[in-house]
PAMARNU-948837 format. One record per residue (C-alpha): residue in one letter; x, y, z. Coordinates in nm, 4 decimals. Example, Ala and Ser with C-alpha at 12.3 -4.5 7.8 and 13.67 -1.06 7.14 Angstrom:
+-----+----------+----------+----------+
: res :       px :       py :       pz :
+-----+----------+----------+----------+
:   A :   1.2300 :  -0.4500 :   0.7800 :
:   S :   1.3670 :  -0.1060 :   0.7140 :
+-----+----------+----------+----------+
This chain:
+-----+----------+----------+----------+
: res :       px :       py :       pz :
+-----+----------+----------+----------+
:   X :   4.0031 :  -5.2841 :   2.4160 :
:   X :   3.7669 :  -5.0527 :   2.2266 :
:   X :   3.4551 :  -5.1870 :   2.0680 :
:   X :   3.3936 :  -5.1443 :   1.6948 :
:   X :   3.1597 :  -4.8597 :   1.5895 :
:   X :   2.7966 :  -4.9429 :   1.6082 :
:   X :   2.7301 :  -4.8248 :   1.2522 :
:   X :   2.7433 :  -5.1112 :   1.0023 :
:   X :   2.9325 :  -5.0874 :   0.6738 :
:   X :   2.7370 :  -5.0588 :   0.3525 :
:   X :   2.6611 :  -5.3779 :   0.1641 :
:   X :   2.6047 :  -5.4476 :  -0.2011 :
:   X :   2.2712 :  -5.6148 :  -0.1348 :
:   X :   2.0621 :  -5.3218 :  -0.2570 :
:   X :   1.7612 :  -5.4022 :  -0.4760 :
:   X :   1.7339 :  -5.1449 :  -0.7550 :
:   X :   1.4006 :  -5.2826 :  -0.8707 :
:   X :   1.2405 :  -5.2363 :  -0.5291 :
:   X :   1.3766 :  -4.8850 :  -0.4949 :
:   X :   1.2434 :  -4.7978 :  -0.8404 :
:   X :   0.8960 :  -4.9156 :  -0.7445 :
:   X :   0.9180 :  -4.7084 :  -0.4255 :
:   X :   1.0175 :  -4.3999 :  -0.6262 :
:   X :   0.7253 :  -4.4475 :  -0.8649 :
:   X :   0.4817 :  -4.4881 :  -0.5769 :
:   X :   0.6163 :  -4.1750 :  -0.4090 :
:   X :   0.5825 :  -3.9788 :  -0.7311 :
:   X :   0.2183 :  -4.0807 :  -0.7663 :
:   X :   0.1431 :  -3.9971 :  -0.4039 :
:   X :   0.3174 :  -3.6624 :  -0.4359 :
:   X :   0.0572 :  -3.5635 :  -0.6931 :
:   X :  -0.2037 :  -3.5356 :  -0.4162 :
:   X :  -0.2763 :  -3.1892 :  -0.2801 :
:   X :  -0.4894 :  -3.1381 :   0.0292 :
:   X :  -0.7217 :  -2.8410 :   0.0296 :
:   X :  -0.9353 :  -2.6605 :  -0.2256 :
:   X :  -0.7873 :  -2.4727 :  -0.5195 :
:   X :  -0.8667 :  -2.1018 :  -0.5074 :
:   X :  -1.1550 :  -1.9609 :  -0.7063 :
:   X :  -1.2574 :  -1.5974 :  -0.6915 :
:   X :  -1.5744 :  -1.5756 :  -0.4796 :
:   X :  -1.8962 :  -1.4753 :  -0.6477 :
:   X :  -1.9619 :  -1.1054 :  -0.5932 :
:   X :  -2.2911 :  -0.9302 :  -0.6547 :
:   X :  -2.1584 :  -0.6299 :  -0.8438 :
:   X :  -2.3900 :  -0.3734 :  -1.0032 :
:   X :  -2.3875 :  -0.3400 :  -1.3802 :
:   X :  -2.2715 :   0.0217 :  -1.3521 :
:   X :  -2.1539 :   0.2668 :  -1.0903 :
:   X :  -2.4203 :   0.4766 :  -0.9225 :
:   X :  -2.5078 :   0.7865 :  -1.1283 :
:   X :  -2.2334 :   0.7139 :  -1.3823 :
:   X :  -2.3007 :   0.9312 :  -1.6877 :
:   X :  -1.9742 :   0.9661 :  -1.8810 :
:   X :  -1.9184 :   0.6814 :  -2.1321 :
:   X :  -1.5791 :   0.5431 :  -2.2249 :
:   X :  -1.2884 :   0.3612 :  -2.0670 :
:   X :  -1.2116 :   0.4190 :  -1.7022 :
:   X :  -1.0417 :   0.7458 :  -1.6195 :
:   X :  -0.7927 :   0.5424 :  -1.4126 :
:   X :  -0.6302 :   0.3860 :  -1.7204 :
:   X :  -0.4706 :   0.7192 :  -1.8076 :
:   X :  -0.1132 :   0.7780 :  -1.7059 :
:   X :  -0.0928 :   1.0222 :  -1.4171 :
:   X :   0.1021 :   1.2653 :  -1.6380 :
:   X :  -0.2053 :   1.2944 :  -1.8607 :
:   X :  -0.4214 :   1.3777 :  -1.5600 :
:   X :  -0.1944 :   1.6163 :  -1.3697 :
:   X :  -0.0583 :   1.8204 :  -1.6569 :
:   X :   0.0788 :   2.1181 :  -1.4643 :
:   X :   0.4608 :   2.1145 :  -1.5160 :
:   X :   0.5456 :   2.2096 :  -1.1571 :
:   X :   0.3055 :   1.9475 :  -1.0219 :
:   X :   0.4529 :   1.6840 :  -1.2508 :
:   X :   0.8013 :   1.7621 :  -1.1197 :
:   X :   0.6783 :   1.7342 :  -0.7606 :
:   X :   0.5125 :   1.3966 :  -0.8224 :
:   X :   0.8181 :   1.2583 :  -1.0022 :
:   X :   1.0443 :   1.3650 :  -0.7165 :
:   X :   0.8132 :   1.2072 :  -0.4609 :
:   X :   0.8005 :   0.8786 :  -0.6555 :
:   X :   1.1788 :   0.8712 :  -0.6481 :
:   X :   1.2441 :   0.9802 :  -0.2901 :
:   X :   0.9390 :   0.8910 :  -0.0797 :
:   X :   1.0245 :   0.6645 :   0.2133 :
:   X :   0.6840 :   0.4941 :   0.2353 :
:   X :   0.7171 :   0.3847 :  -0.1268 :
:   X :   1.0736 :   0.2689 :  -0.0653 :
:   X :   0.9507 :   0.0700 :   0.2358 :
:   X :   0.6798 :  -0.0937 :   0.0238 :
:   X :   0.9406 :  -0.1877 :  -0.2370 :
:   X :   1.1638 :  -0.3414 :   0.0305 :
:   X :   0.8701 :  -0.5511 :   0.1493 :
:   X :   0.8246 :  -0.6785 :  -0.2062 :
:   X :   1.1880 :  -0.7901 :  -0.2127 :
:   X :   1.1385 :  -0.9662 :   0.1204 :
:   X :   0.8340 :  -1.1513 :  -0.0150 :
:   X :   1.0291 :  -1.2533 :  -0.3259 :
:   X :   1.2917 :  -1.4147 :  -0.1038 :
:   X :   1.0263 :  -1.5915 :   0.1045 :
:   X :   0.8837 :  -1.7509 :  -0.2111 :
:   X :   1.2241 :  -1.9072 :  -0.2732 :
:   X :   1.2373 :  -2.0240 :   0.0895 :
:   X :   0.8947 :  -2.1880 :   0.0606 :
:   X :   0.9733 :  -2.3499 :  -0.2730 :
:   X :   1.3021 :  -2.4897 :  -0.1402 :
:   X :   1.1110 :  -2.7161 :   0.0973 :
:   X :   1.0290 :  -2.9459 :  -0.1942 :
:   X :   1.3949 :  -2.9904 :  -0.2894 :
:   X :   1.6544 :  -3.2268 :  -0.1376 :
:   X :   1.8572 :  -3.0857 :   0.1497 :
:   X :   2.2194 :  -3.1951 :   0.1211 :
:   X :   2.4812 :  -3.1158 :   0.3847 :
:   X :   2.8081 :  -3.2402 :   0.5311 :
:   X :   2.8600 :  -3.3100 :   0.8979 :
:   X :   3.1138 :  -3.4263 :   1.1512 :
:   X :   2.9348 :  -3.6154 :   1.4269 :
:   X :   3.0482 :  -3.7894 :   1.7413 :
:   X :   2.8646 :  -4.0449 :   1.9567 :
:   X :   2.9622 :  -4.2439 :   2.2644 :
:   X :   3.0374 :  -4.6170 :   2.2509 :
:   X :   2.8982 :  -4.8414 :   2.5217 :
:   X :   3.1732 :  -4.9850 :   2.7446 :
:   X :   3.1986 :  -5.2750 :   2.9868 :
:   X :   3.3425 :  -5.2372 :   3.3359 :
:   X :   3.7149 :  -5.1751 :   3.3147 :
:   X :   3.7127 :  -5.0502 :   2.9569 :
:   X :   3.8108 :  -4.6957 :   2.8742 :
:   X :   3.5597 :  -4.4366 :   2.7623 :
:   X :   3.5556 :  -4.4026 :   2.3855 :
:   X :   3.3558 :  -4.2455 :   2.1058 :
:   X :   3.2958 :  -4.2985 :   1.7379 :
:   X :   3.3416 :  -4.0228 :   1.4792 :
:   X :   3.1474 :  -3.9944 :   1.1579 :
:   X :   3.2326 :  -3.7616 :   0.8686 :
:   X :   2.9540 :  -3.7905 :   0.6156 :
:   X :   2.7350 :  -3.6310 :   0.3580 :
:   X :   2.3710 :  -3.6147 :   0.4695 :
:   X :   2.0573 :  -3.6172 :   0.2594 :
:   X :   1.7119 :  -3.5157 :   0.3793 :
:   X :   1.4330 :  -3.4920 :   0.1239 :
:   X :   1.0740 :  -3.4493 :   0.2332 :
:   X :   0.8317 :  -3.6012 :  -0.0135 :
:   X :   0.5392 :  -3.3647 :  -0.0518 :
:   X :   0.2771 :  -3.6380 :  -0.0306 :
:   X :  -0.0206 :  -3.4170 :   0.0483 :
:   X :   0.0885 :  -3.0914 :  -0.1109 :
:   X :   0.1795 :  -2.9173 :   0.2145 :
:   X :   0.4895 :  -2.7608 :   0.0602 :
:   X :   0.3029 :  -2.6768 :  -0.2602 :
:   X :   0.0320 :  -2.5036 :  -0.0578 :
:   X :   0.2961 :  -2.3177 :   0.1409 :
:   X :   0.4592 :  -2.2044 :  -0.1816 :
:   X :   0.1211 :  -2.0980 :  -0.3169 :
:   X :   0.0632 :  -1.8936 :  -0.0018 :
:   X :   0.4066 :  -1.7334 :  -0.0276 :
:   X :   0.3420 :  -1.6400 :  -0.3904 :
:   X :   0.0089 :  -1.4871 :  -0.2893 :
:   X :   0.1858 :  -1.2933 :  -0.0139 :
:   X :   0.4215 :  -1.1628 :  -0.2817 :
:   X :   0.1264 :  -1.0615 :  -0.4977 :
:   X :  -0.0247 :  -0.8833 :  -0.1987 :
:   X :   0.2986 :  -0.6957 :  -0.1305 :
:   X :   0.3195 :  -0.5913 :  -0.4944 :
:   X :  -0.0379 :  -0.4649 :  -0.4788 :
:   X :   0.0426 :  -0.2781 :  -0.1564 :
:   X :   0.3374 :  -0.1142 :  -0.3332 :
:   X :   0.1107 :  -0.0111 :  -0.6198 :
:   X :  -0.1371 :   0.1228 :  -0.3660 :
:   X :   0.1367 :   0.3249 :  -0.1985 :
:   X :   0.2202 :   0.4719 :  -0.5374 :
:   X :  -0.1440 :   0.5647 :  -0.6026 :
:   X :  -0.1760 :   0.7258 :  -0.2599 :
:   X :   0.1515 :   0.9105 :  -0.3016 :
:   X :   0.0460 :   1.0625 :  -0.6345 :
:   X :  -0.2869 :   1.1697 :  -0.4846 :
:   X :  -0.1182 :   1.3132 :  -0.1746 :
:   X :   0.1377 :   1.5053 :  -0.3785 :
:   X :  -0.1301 :   1.6468 :  -0.6083 :
:   X :  -0.3614 :   1.7332 :  -0.3185 :
:   X :  -0.0795 :   1.8974 :  -0.1265 :
:   X :   0.0219 :   2.1004 :  -0.4309 :
:   X :  -0.3360 :   2.2108 :  -0.4975 :
:   X :  -0.3833 :   2.2994 :  -0.1317 :
:   X :  -0.0631 :   2.5026 :  -0.1147 :
:   X :  -0.1438 :   2.6886 :  -0.4359 :
:   X :  -0.4910 :   2.7695 :  -0.3009 :
:   X :  -0.3497 :   2.8923 :   0.0291 :
:   X :  -0.1027 :   3.1160 :  -0.1544 :
:   X :  -0.3880 :   3.2564 :  -0.3611 :
:   X :  -0.5983 :   3.3106 :  -0.0486 :
:   X :  -0.3063 :   3.4877 :   0.1129 :
:   X :  -0.2626 :   3.7145 :  -0.1895 :
:   X :  -0.6362 :   3.7909 :  -0.1992 :
:   X :  -0.6382 :   3.8755 :   0.1717 :
:   X :  -0.3348 :   4.1013 :   0.1343 :
:   X :  -0.5072 :   4.2886 :  -0.1493 :
:   X :  -0.8116 :   4.3347 :   0.0703 :
:   X :  -0.5911 :   4.4615 :   0.3545 :
:   X :  -0.4354 :   4.7205 :   0.1247 :
:   X :  -0.7772 :   4.8276 :  -0.0016 :
:   X :  -0.9165 :   4.8571 :   0.3499 :
:   X :  -0.6133 :   5.0536 :   0.4679 :
:   X :  -0.6656 :   5.3009 :   0.1866 :
:   X :  -1.0328 :   5.3254 :   0.2787 :
:   X :  -0.9473 :   5.3787 :   0.6451 :
:   X :  -0.7032 :   5.6567 :   0.5529 :
:   X :  -0.9781 :   5.8243 :   0.3536 :
:   X :  -1.2267 :   5.7813 :   0.6373 :
:   X :  -0.9931 :   5.9451 :   0.8872 :
:   X :  -0.9442 :   6.2433 :   0.6611 :
:   X :  -1.3217 :   6.2810 :   0.6172 :
:   X :  -1.3735 :   6.2464 :   0.9901 :
:   X :  -1.1168 :   6.5168 :   1.0567 :
:   X :  -1.3035 :   6.7387 :   0.8115 :
:   X :  -1.6290 :   6.6694 :   0.9953 :
:   X :  -1.7888 :   6.4946 :   0.6995 :
:   X :  -1.8405 :   6.1562 :   0.8679 :
:   X :  -1.8735 :   6.0385 :   1.2253 :
:   X :  -1.6148 :   5.8583 :   1.4385 :
:   X :  -1.8432 :   5.5524 :   1.4402 :
:   X :  -1.7772 :   5.4960 :   1.0712 :
:   X :  -1.4032 :   5.5251 :   1.1312 :
:   X :  -1.4233 :   5.2673 :   1.4090 :
:   X :  -1.6115 :   5.0303 :   1.1819 :
:   X :  -1.3427 :   5.0649 :   0.9157 :
:   X :  -1.0743 :   4.9990 :   1.1781 :
:   X :  -1.2589 :   4.6891 :   1.2964 :
:   X :  -1.2942 :   4.5534 :   0.9431 :
:   X :  -0.9237 :   4.6061 :   0.8757 :
:   X :  -0.8232 :   4.4373 :   1.2030 :
:   X :  -1.0478 :   4.1413 :   1.1265 :
:   X :  -0.8985 :   4.0989 :   0.7793 :
:   X :  -0.5418 :   4.1278 :   0.9114 :
:   X :  -0.6246 :   3.8624 :   1.1730 :
:   X :  -0.6841 :   3.6134 :   0.8904 :
:   X :  -0.3250 :   3.6352 :   0.7690 :
:   X :  -0.1465 :   3.4510 :   1.0571 :
:   X :  -0.3754 :   3.1488 :   1.0228 :
:   X :  -0.3260 :   3.1362 :   0.6467 :
:   X :   0.0504 :   3.1620 :   0.6996 :
:   X :   0.0368 :   2.8767 :   0.9526 :
:   X :  -0.1505 :   2.6555 :   0.7085 :
:   X :   0.1000 :   2.7363 :   0.4336 :
:   X :   0.3870 :   2.6481 :   0.6649 :
:   X :   0.2298 :   2.3164 :   0.7664 :
:   X :   0.1444 :   2.2239 :   0.4051 :
:   X :   0.4994 :   2.2969 :   0.2935 :
:   X :   0.6314 :   2.0701 :   0.5675 :
:   X :   0.3901 :   1.7949 :   0.4628 :
:   X :   0.5137 :   1.8176 :   0.1026 :
:   X :   0.8746 :   1.8075 :   0.2224 :
:   X :   0.7934 :   1.4871 :   0.4127 :
:   X :   0.6588 :   1.3287 :   0.0922 :
:   X :   0.9974 :   1.4043 :  -0.0651 :
:   X :   1.1871 :   1.2652 :   0.2367 :
:   X :   1.3323 :   1.6101 :   0.3069 :
:   X :   1.3521 :   1.8242 :   0.6199 :
:   X :   1.0885 :   2.1007 :   0.6437 :
:   X :   1.1344 :   2.3416 :   0.3547 :
:   X :   0.9520 :   2.6114 :   0.1590 :
:   X :   0.7759 :   2.5575 :  -0.1732 :
:   X :   0.6601 :   2.8150 :  -0.4243 :
:   X :   0.3791 :   2.6637 :  -0.6326 :
:   X :   0.1951 :   2.8490 :  -0.9030 :
:   X :  -0.1825 :   2.8170 :  -0.9457 :
:   X :  -0.2336 :   2.4765 :  -1.1044 :
:   X :  -0.3598 :   2.4694 :  -1.4609 :
:   X :  -0.5607 :   2.1535 :  -1.5165 :
:   X :  -0.8109 :   2.0230 :  -1.7616 :
:   X :  -1.1260 :   1.9835 :  -1.5510 :
:   X :  -1.3856 :   1.8133 :  -1.7731 :
:   X :  -1.7518 :   1.8349 :  -1.6669 :
:   X :  -1.7734 :   1.4561 :  -1.6224 :
:   X :  -1.5256 :   1.1708 :  -1.5898 :
:   X :  -1.5594 :   0.8217 :  -1.7428 :
:   X :  -1.5265 :   0.5642 :  -1.4653 :
:   X :  -1.5757 :   0.2334 :  -1.6447 :
:   X :  -1.7510 :  -0.0676 :  -1.4906 :
:   X :  -1.7539 :  -0.1844 :  -1.1279 :
:   X :  -1.5985 :  -0.5199 :  -1.2236 :
:   X :  -1.2900 :  -0.3361 :  -1.3511 :
:   X :  -1.2118 :  -0.2248 :  -0.9972 :
:   X :  -1.1245 :  -0.5833 :  -0.9007 :
:   X :  -0.8228 :  -0.5700 :  -1.1304 :
:   X :  -0.7493 :  -0.1990 :  -1.1156 :
:   X :  -0.7622 :  -0.0999 :  -0.7498 :
:   X :  -0.4466 :  -0.2092 :  -0.5648 :
:   X :  -0.6256 :  -0.2508 :  -0.2321 :
:   X :  -0.8722 :  -0.4971 :  -0.3886 :
:   X :  -0.5886 :  -0.6906 :  -0.5513 :
:   X :  -0.4111 :  -0.7004 :  -0.2164 :
:   X :  -0.7246 :  -0.8198 :  -0.0358 :
:   X :  -0.7750 :  -1.0955 :  -0.2931 :
:   X :  -0.4141 :  -1.2111 :  -0.2646 :
:   X :  -0.4595 :  -1.2312 :   0.1111 :
:   X :  -0.7638 :  -1.4483 :   0.0424 :
:   X :  -0.5583 :  -1.6707 :  -0.1895 :
:   X :  -0.2898 :  -1.7084 :   0.0775 :
:   X :  -0.5433 :  -1.7894 :   0.3484 :
:   X :  -0.7032 :  -2.0540 :   0.1260 :
:   X :  -0.3663 :  -2.2160 :   0.0599 :
:   X :  -0.2772 :  -2.2192 :   0.4287 :
:   X :  -0.5929 :  -2.4158 :   0.5062 :
:   X :  -0.4595 :  -2.6947 :   0.2843 :
:   X :  -0.1192 :  -2.6593 :   0.4486 :
:   X :  -0.2748 :  -2.6972 :   0.7949 :
:   X :  -0.4785 :  -3.0013 :   0.6886 :
:   X :  -0.1687 :  -3.1712 :   0.5499 :
:   X :  -0.0010 :  -3.1508 :   0.8916 :
:   X :  -0.2628 :  -3.3974 :   1.0199 :
:   X :  -0.1508 :  -3.6620 :   0.7694 :
:   X :   0.1598 :  -3.8828 :   0.7632 :
:   X :   0.4817 :  -3.7191 :   0.6503 :
:   X :   0.7412 :  -3.9011 :   0.4458 :
:   X :   1.1029 :  -3.8097 :   0.3954 :
:   X :   1.3992 :  -3.9807 :   0.2354 :
:   X :   1.7166 :  -3.9644 :   0.4407 :
:   X :   2.0596 :  -4.0830 :   0.3460 :
:   X :   2.4116 :  -4.0917 :   0.4864 :
:   X :   2.7399 :  -4.1600 :   0.3094 :
:   X :   3.0662 :  -4.1246 :   0.5000 :
:   X :   3.3472 :  -4.2719 :   0.7022 :
:   X :   3.3436 :  -4.3790 :   1.0662 :
:   X :   3.6232 :  -4.4484 :   1.3142 :
:   X :   3.6999 :  -4.4433 :   1.6839 :
:   X :   3.9961 :  -4.2113 :   1.6326 :
:   X :   3.9352 :  -3.8632 :   1.5014 :
:   X :   4.2736 :  -3.8468 :   1.3331 :
:   X :   4.2041 :  -4.1603 :   1.1288 :
:   X :   3.9120 :  -4.0120 :   0.9319 :
:   X :   4.1387 :  -3.9023 :   0.6482 :
:   X :   4.3354 :  -4.2238 :   0.6017 :
:   X :   4.2322 :  -4.5645 :   0.4763 :
:   X :   4.1549 :  -4.7137 :   0.8172 :
:   X :   3.7955 :  -4.5957 :   0.8701 :
:   X :   3.4993 :  -4.7999 :   0.7593 :
:   X :   3.2633 :  -4.6620 :   0.4980 :
:   X :   2.9004 :  -4.6330 :   0.5991 :
:   X :   2.5999 :  -4.5642 :   0.3806 :
:   X :   2.2260 :  -4.5603 :   0.4277 :
:   X :   1.9274 :  -4.4539 :   0.2219 :
:   X :   1.5685 :  -4.5045 :   0.3175 :
:   X :   1.2308 :  -4.3598 :   0.4061 :
:   X :   1.1184 :  -4.2027 :   0.7329 :
:   X :   0.7444 :  -4.1987 :   0.7975 :
:   X :   0.5858 :  -3.9981 :   1.0792 :
:   X :   0.2158 :  -3.9984 :   1.1677 :
:   X :   0.1085 :  -3.7616 :   1.4448 :
:   X :  -0.1092 :  -3.9436 :   1.6986 :
:   X :  -0.1528 :  -3.7039 :   1.9883 :
:   X :  -0.0542 :  -3.3380 :   1.9986 :
:   X :  -0.2946 :  -3.2130 :   2.2592 :
:   X :  -0.5343 :  -3.0960 :   1.9894 :
:   X :  -0.2786 :  -2.8489 :   1.8502 :
:   X :  -0.2910 :  -2.9700 :   1.4899 :
:   X :  -0.6703 :  -2.9746 :   1.4783 :
:   X :  -0.6859 :  -2.6301 :   1.6347 :
:   X :  -0.4269 :  -2.5082 :   1.3860 :
:   X :  -0.6505 :  -2.6283 :   1.1013 :
:   X :  -0.9562 :  -2.4626 :   1.2559 :
:   X :  -0.7633 :  -2.1382 :   1.2997 :
:   X :  -0.6604 :  -2.1481 :   0.9338 :
:   X :  -1.0240 :  -2.1944 :   0.8303 :
:   X :  -1.1253 :  -1.9026 :   1.0534 :
:   X :  -0.8548 :  -1.6865 :   0.8945 :
:   X :  -0.9884 :  -1.7837 :   0.5525 :
:   X :  -1.3358 :  -1.6712 :   0.6612 :
:   X :  -1.1888 :  -1.3430 :   0.7834 :
:   X :  -1.0049 :  -1.2875 :   0.4560 :
:   X :  -1.3241 :  -1.3536 :   0.2591 :
:   X :  -1.5199 :  -1.1076 :   0.4713 :
:   X :  -1.2428 :  -0.8488 :   0.4394 :
:   X :  -1.2389 :  -0.8940 :   0.0619 :
:   X :  -1.6142 :  -0.8447 :   0.0281 :
:   X :  -1.5982 :  -0.5417 :   0.2579 :
:   X :  -1.3114 :  -0.3938 :   0.0543 :
:   X :  -1.5114 :  -0.4304 :  -0.2673 :
:   X :  -1.8148 :  -0.2581 :  -0.1178 :
:   X :  -1.5959 :   0.0174 :   0.0229 :
:   X :  -1.4360 :   0.0670 :  -0.3192 :
:   X :  -1.7770 :   0.1066 :  -0.4812 :
:   X :  -1.8719 :   0.3591 :  -0.2135 :
:   X :  -1.5510 :   0.5579 :  -0.2591 :
:   X :  -1.5987 :   0.5755 :  -0.6347 :
:   X :  -1.9605 :   0.6872 :  -0.5996 :
:   X :  -1.8700 :   0.9490 :  -0.3384 :
:   X :  -1.5751 :   1.0804 :  -0.5388 :
:   X :  -1.7690 :   1.1056 :  -0.8658 :
:   X :  -2.0590 :   1.2794 :  -0.6936 :
:   X :  -1.8214 :   1.5214 :  -0.5197 :
:   X :  -1.6560 :   1.6035 :  -0.8514 :
:   X :  -1.9904 :   1.6639 :  -1.0206 :
:   X :  -2.1233 :   1.8844 :  -0.7402 :
:   X :  -1.7954 :   2.0755 :  -0.7144 :
:   X :  -1.8609 :   2.2100 :  -1.0643 :
:   X :  -2.1951 :   2.3477 :  -0.9510 :
:   X :  -2.0372 :   2.4958 :  -0.6401 :
:   X :  -1.7544 :   2.6602 :  -0.8348 :
:   X :  -1.9955 :   2.8117 :  -1.0843 :
:   X :  -2.2109 :   2.9548 :  -0.8054 :
:   X :  -1.9108 :   3.1017 :  -0.6261 :
:   X :  -1.7823 :   3.2609 :  -0.9452 :
:   X :  -2.1236 :   3.4222 :  -0.9965 :
:   X :  -2.1108 :   3.5427 :  -0.6376 :
:   X :  -1.7702 :   3.7074 :  -0.6913 :
:   X :  -1.8986 :   3.8835 :  -1.0027 :
:   X :  -2.2025 :   4.0045 :  -0.8137 :
:   X :  -1.9988 :   4.1270 :  -0.5145 :
:   X :  -1.7550 :   4.3153 :  -0.7364 :
:   X :  -2.0470 :   4.4927 :  -0.8993 :
:   X :  -2.1992 :   4.5598 :  -0.5575 :
:   X :  -1.8735 :   4.7185 :  -0.4407 :
:   X :  -1.8553 :   4.9308 :  -0.7544 :
:   X :  -2.2099 :   5.0532 :  -0.7022 :
:   X :  -2.1536 :   5.1163 :  -0.3316 :
:   X :  -1.8470 :   5.3292 :  -0.4125 :
:   X :  -2.0500 :   5.5201 :  -0.6691 :
:   X :  -2.3432 :   5.5753 :  -0.4301 :
:   X :  -2.1084 :   5.6830 :  -0.1524 :
:   X :  -1.9391 :   5.9305 :  -0.3855 :
:   X :  -2.2813 :   6.0738 :  -0.4684 :
:   X :  -2.3618 :   6.1044 :  -0.0980 :
:   X :  -2.6522 :   5.8625 :  -0.1195 :
:   X :  -2.5216 :   5.6094 :   0.1366 :
:   X :  -2.2705 :   5.6073 :   0.4220 :
:   X :  -1.9304 :   5.4480 :   0.3952 :
:   X :  -2.0558 :   5.1616 :   0.6080 :
:   X :  -2.2206 :   5.0192 :   0.2966 :
:   X :  -1.8866 :   5.0353 :   0.1142 :
:   X :  -1.7145 :   4.8568 :   0.4022 :
:   X :  -1.9766 :   4.5848 :   0.4007 :
:   X :  -1.9341 :   4.5412 :   0.0234 :
:   X :  -1.5567 :   4.5060 :   0.0719 :
:   X :  -1.6088 :   4.2430 :   0.3392 :
:   X :  -1.8519 :   4.0496 :   0.1220 :
:   X :  -1.6140 :   4.0583 :  -0.1744 :
:   X :  -1.3242 :   3.9213 :   0.0312 :
:   X :  -1.5434 :   3.6369 :   0.1535 :
:   X :  -1.6616 :   3.5608 :  -0.2004 :
:   X :  -1.3078 :   3.5641 :  -0.3442 :
:   X :  -1.1903 :   3.3336 :  -0.0661 :
:   X :  -1.4773 :   3.0946 :  -0.1265 :
:   X :  -1.4142 :   3.0779 :  -0.5010 :
:   X :  -1.0543 :   2.9773 :  -0.4281 :
:   X :  -1.1823 :   2.7082 :  -0.1921 :
:   X :  -1.4388 :   2.5916 :  -0.4480 :
:   X :  -1.1703 :   2.5596 :  -0.7140 :
:   X :  -0.9535 :   2.3670 :  -0.4674 :
:   X :  -1.2465 :   2.1376 :  -0.3863 :
:   X :  -1.2847 :   2.0572 :  -0.7545 :
:   X :  -0.9145 :   1.9901 :  -0.7985 :
:   X :  -0.9093 :   1.7656 :  -0.4920 :
:   X :  -1.2185 :   1.5856 :  -0.6210 :
:   X :  -1.0371 :   1.5132 :  -0.9473 :
:   X :  -0.7454 :   1.3592 :  -0.7551 :
:   X :  -0.9866 :   1.1600 :  -0.5400 :
:   X :  -1.1716 :   1.0149 :  -0.8403 :
:   X :  -0.8386 :   0.9117 :  -0.9926 :
:   X :  -0.7294 :   0.7468 :  -0.6670 :
:   X :  -1.0673 :   0.5796 :  -0.6036 :
:   X :  -1.0587 :   0.4209 :  -0.9491 :
:   X :  -0.7072 :   0.2880 :  -0.8869 :
:   X :  -0.5190 :   0.5187 :  -1.1234 :
:   X :  -0.1511 :   0.5965 :  -1.1021 :
:   X :   0.0234 :   0.2600 :  -1.1349 :
:   X :   0.1240 :   0.0462 :  -1.4279 :
:   X :   0.1953 :  -0.3254 :  -1.4518 :
:   X :   0.5637 :  -0.4134 :  -1.4417 :
:   X :   0.7054 :  -0.5081 :  -1.7843 :
:   X :   0.7338 :  -0.8802 :  -1.8482 :
:   X :   1.0795 :  -1.0217 :  -1.7887 :
:   X :   1.2750 :  -1.1112 :  -2.1003 :
:   X :   1.3543 :  -1.4767 :  -2.1385 :
+-----+----------+----------+----------+
């Protein structure tokens, strides 16, 4: 003969008043939150950036289309923002973090499930082996007494904020990379064209030199010098072509395309003498990497409270409502007994080998690391802004000097040609003037590129190129 199931049927002896008092007490306890609420650490920021001279709002608040006005460059940046894989990866990480916020928040809600369970029934000698079967709805609701779940949710939300900042940072970097790559390719194309013009000029000079040598007017030494200058100039072309090829491939990668050719035109940009850069404190809100570092600090602070809460008692409400029988086939008829239970479960860790204390200490150490990283990121941001602004300012001086050099070398070549025609100097002086002019024209292209790259770097260092997402409509 089988024994009756060990689970006891529900009774009507519940005490609503006592349960109400328990619920009120739990609600009051659930208002406690272990840990310290986050406050932005005090930072010793200067009143102004080093050597800042241009007044006005930060240059970074401008839309990137107002900064990079060249139509072809705009098209390249827009395509990269649409197709770039690094930006798509950053966006996917944002979606992951959004889902993890929901996962963390769900810990504070009741967990309801249905289950079919079986358990053995103790038997005396001679009795057959039997089991009981329970089909029931199960309730498990952890009461967040110490705010562990709230701190976990806070950390997850900070992780989301950090991922969003990382996505904005990827956008800023992508715009700067696309602009820099475009400027670099345009400069290389211009250098290539300048070198080709010099090659043609030197070939014409060499042809003239050979004719004069054949007529006995000049020596073979002058012809050899002209040949050497031409060979040296022609030797520059393969390296320029290699750099063009590599830059084109880099731009194709930004667009998530296989290696391909690009045909940029020289960029036309407004290059003001000085750029307004705003105040250092604005970087905390504007630069994505600083926002990301602060969100990591927020998350680390919340996880300290989460780790501390694990040292304290945990309370959960569990409940069962179902039917039990010793025959599986009888669960759906009227034979089974109804069982129900609802009550608290309290667990207080006593000994875990020091794991919980070490976990708390590790969380505090990670908070210290996040704070140090945040302060270091702020200092690095100030350095990058100062370096970029100084580079932009000095690039103007460099460009002006190189332009004066080109003008001087062109005049020197004109005079050398004139003096050679008058028989005052040898053709070696003309060759040297040609060489000096090629070098000057190449350097002015590089100086212009340096200034364009400095503009992109200032914009990136100030955190330009992203905009806050529009508020969701209710």
